C-alpha positions as CSV (number, residue, x, y, z in Angstrom):
1,M,47.0,237.5,147.4
2,G,50.3,239.3,147.2
3,R,51.1,242.7,145.7
4,L,50.6,243.0,142.0
5,W,52.9,245.3,140.2
6,E,51.9,246.8,136.8
7,G,53.5,249.4,134.6
8,T,56.8,249.8,133.1
9,I,60.0,248.4,134.6
10,N,61.0,251.9,135.7
11,Q,57.6,252.3,137.5
12,V,58.0,249.0,139.3
13,I,61.6,249.9,140.3
14,D,60.3,253.2,141.7
15,H,57.6,251.5,143.6
16,V,59.7,248.7,145.0
17,G,62.4,251.3,145.9
18,S,59.9,253.4,147.8
19,L,58.7,250.3,149.7
20,K,62.3,249.5,150.5
21,E,63.1,253.0,151.8
22,T,59.8,253.6,153.6
23,Y,59.6,250.2,155.4
24,G,63.2,249.0,155.4
25,V,62.2,245.9,153.4
26,D,65.3,244.1,152.1
27,E,63.7,241.0,150.6
28,F,61.0,240.8,147.9
29,V,59.5,237.6,146.4
30,F,58.5,237.1,142.9
31,W,55.7,234.6,143.0
32,H,53.8,233.4,139.9
33,H,51.9,230.3,138.9
34,V,54.1,228.1,136.7
35,G,52.1,227.1,133.6
36,Y,49.5,229.8,134.0
37,Y,51.0,231.8,131.2
38,P,52.7,230.6,128.0
39,Q,56.4,229.9,128.6
40,E,57.4,233.0,126.5
41,E,55.4,235.3,128.8
42,E,56.8,233.6,131.9
43,L,60.3,234.1,130.8
44,A,59.6,237.7,129.9
45,M,58.2,238.4,133.3
46,L,61.2,236.8,135.0
47,E,63.6,238.8,132.9
48,A,61.7,242.0,133.6
49,F,61.7,241.4,137.4
50,A,65.4,240.6,137.2
51,E,65.9,244.2,136.0
52,V,64.0,245.4,139.1
53,I,66.1,243.2,141.4
54,K,69.3,244.6,139.9
55,A,68.1,248.2,140.3
56,V,67.1,247.9,144.0
57,K,70.0,245.8,145.2
């Protein structure tokens, strides 16, 4: 199982940013099971992670 991020968008941005700085990671993968959550939740998660990606580019 991969890393599960929980919390606000800003908390996830801070955590991803610290991983990027500490380990020099420059690629992150957003993996989720299509159809596991209702479509509205899936889209909300994708939009939220898009904010994380924009912030740590």
